[in-house]
N, C-alpha and C positions, 0 to 999 in steps of 0.2 A: 456408436458405440450405445447400446442400450444398458443404463444401470438405474437402480433404484436410490442408489446412494446420492447424498447432498452433494452437489458439483459446485467447488470453489477454485477460481482463478486467482492465483497470487503474483502479481508482477515482481521481477527482481528477485524470485524465489530459489535462487541457485546459492545462496550464501546469505549468512547474517539474520537479521530479524525475518526477513521472508522465508528463509529455509527452516528456522526454527518454527514458524506459524504452520507452514505446511506441514512440517513433520508432525507436529502436536495435532493437527486437524486429522490428518490421516489416521496415527497410531491411536489416539485418544477418543476420537469422536467417530471414526469409522467414514470420514469424508473421501470422497475421489476428489483428490487435489492435482490441478493443472499447475506444472511449474512454468512459468514465463521467465524467459531469460535474453538478453541479448544475442548470446552466443549459444545456439540451440544446443551443442555438445554439452555444455555445461548443466544445462537443465535436463538433457536426455539422461545425464548420468544420476543426477539426483532422483528422477523418477523411477529408473531402473532399479537402485538401490531400495527405493521403497517397495518396489515391486517384487523384488527378490527376497524381502523380507515378509512378504505376504499381504502387502497394504496396497491400495488402489491409487494410481497415479498416472499422469500422462505429462507431456512436454511439449510446449510450442516456443517457437522463436518469436520473440516480441522486443522491437526496439522501438522506444516511445517518441524518437525523433524521426522515425521513417513512417510516411502515411501507407507505403506499400507493405511494411511490415504488420502494420495493424490492420489493414485490409485483408491480407492472407490470413492472419490469426483467426480475424472475425469469421471469415469463410469457412475455415477449418472447423471452428468452434460450432458454426451453424449447421454443417454438413453433418458433423460427427456427434453432437449432443442436442442440438436444437434449443436448448435452454441453458441458463447460468443461474445458481442460486446465491453464489457469494462471489463477489469481486472485491479484492483487497489490493488498492493501488499503493503498492510499497516502495516500487523503484525510485529512485533519488540520486542525485548527485550534490557532492558539497566542495566546492571550489575555491571558497574564500580563504583568505589568511595563507597559511602555510601551504594549504592545497590547490592553490590557484596558479602556481609556475609561473607567476607574474603577468597574468593576462591583463590585457587593456580593459578598462571599465566597460565599455560597451560590449566586448566580448564575453566577459566575465557573466554579466547579467544575460545577454542573449544564450549562451550555454546553459546556465542555471534554469533560466525559464522553461527552454525549450524541452528539457527533460521533466523538471519538476512540477510545470504548470501547463503548458501548451499539450506536452504528451501527454500528461494524465486525463486534461480534458479531453484529448481526441480519442483516446481508449475509451473513456467511460462512455461517451457518446456514441462511439460504434458500437459499443456492447448492449446499450440500453434496451433494445429489443430483446435481447436473451434475457437479460434480467426479468423484463416484463413478462417473458413468455414462462417463469419459473412458476412451479404448481405451489410453491411455498411463499411466505412473505421474503423475499429477498434481501440481501445484506449487502449494503455496498460501504467500504470503508475506506478513509483517506488517511495516510500516515502522514501525521504534522509534526510540529515541535513547539515547545513552550517557547523557542525563539522567534516564533511568528506571532506571538501574544502581544499585543499592543501594552497590555496593563504589567504583564511580566516584564516586558524588554526596558520599562521605565523605571522600574524597581532597582534603586542602586544596590540593594543588598542581594539580588540575584547573583548567582556564581559567574553568568557570562555576561555582566554588564558592562565590563571594559572589553570585551572581545569584539574585533571588528568582523562580522560575518554578514553584512548587509545585503548581498545579493541572495543568501540562502535564507535569511531571516524573511526579506520581502516576498522570496517565492513561498515560504509556507504559510504566511499571513495570506497570500493569494489562494493557496490550497484551501484555507480553512473557509474563506468567502464560496469558494467553489463547492464545497460541501454544503454549505448553507443553500445555495442554489438548487443543488440536486435534492435536498429534502424538501424543498418548496415545490419543486417539479414533481417528484414521485409521491410527495404528500404521504398518507397513510398507508401506502401500497409498499412500502420498503421501510427498512431500518437503514438511516443514512446518518453515519456518524465519523467524526474526525478522532484519531488516536495520538497522542504523544507517547511513544516507547520509554523517554526518558534517555539518559546518557548510556548508551550501549555500548559494550567493546566490539565494535566493527571496522572493517577498511574503511568506512564513510569518514570515520573520525580518528583514523590511524591508529585502531585499536587500543585506544585509551585505558591506561591503567585504572582509571577512575571508573569506567564504565561498567555496568552490570552485565549479567550474561546474555545472550540473544534469547534464551528461554524466559527470562524475567522480562525482557523487553516485549515479548510476545505475548505476556498474559491477558492484558486488556484487548488486545486484537483477538485472541480467541473468544473471549467472553462474548464481544460484540458479534463475531462470526458465528456463534452457536445460539444466538437469541432465538426465540422461537414465540408463537402467540400473537397478540394484538396490543403489546404494550407500546402505543404510539409515542408515549413520553420519552421512550429510549429512542430518539432521532433527532437530529439536529444538535446534536452534543458534541461538546469538546473535552475530551477526558484523559486522564492517564491512569494508572494501575491504582493511585490514592485518591482519585475523584476528579470533581471537576477542574478543569484549567480555565482561568477567566481569559477572556477575549482581548 
């Protein structure tokens, strides 16, 4: 599929922050957005809705826990587009506490890391050649959380200090170092950053009434997905919409 638009793949983009990000990139920035979703029908509905409204979109089935799914998605993207300008690693799960259904500790960590860390790493590694083939300076974004910050987590004044979310927290700390490594590997050839969207009213957190809208959560993601030029200093960062988040 030939297109002169910036091509952006967002994982887990059929709902929540991923959906808001894809919608804003398509509608406000003219991007061709690719909706990655574990259930293809869900992503296809989003893509078709965008296309019906006159915007540019596509959908792929993408299950971060399946090497077969990742390989098939990579083959499709390579054959159809030949490059990728933006990859937003948004898909994640949160199983701690009330969300865990009393999983044994090993299973809780295994499932959390399989999606949030291992799956994210496998997708990124598989799509790296397509990012490198971009004629732009590609943007690689990892969705993270302040809950993965060592400094913030040790602050007794933080609002989640007494929450027991050890598996999720550990997975997001791992995502942060994953981002750092890809910033190192890609060097000045790409913008590579981690973003904390803040507490957002999504299914991930049981649609908490304390959360902001998905559109607000997407603000910093969109900013980094639309970077241009050679501003090397905007790489290897951990930020939210208010500024720098401590490691």
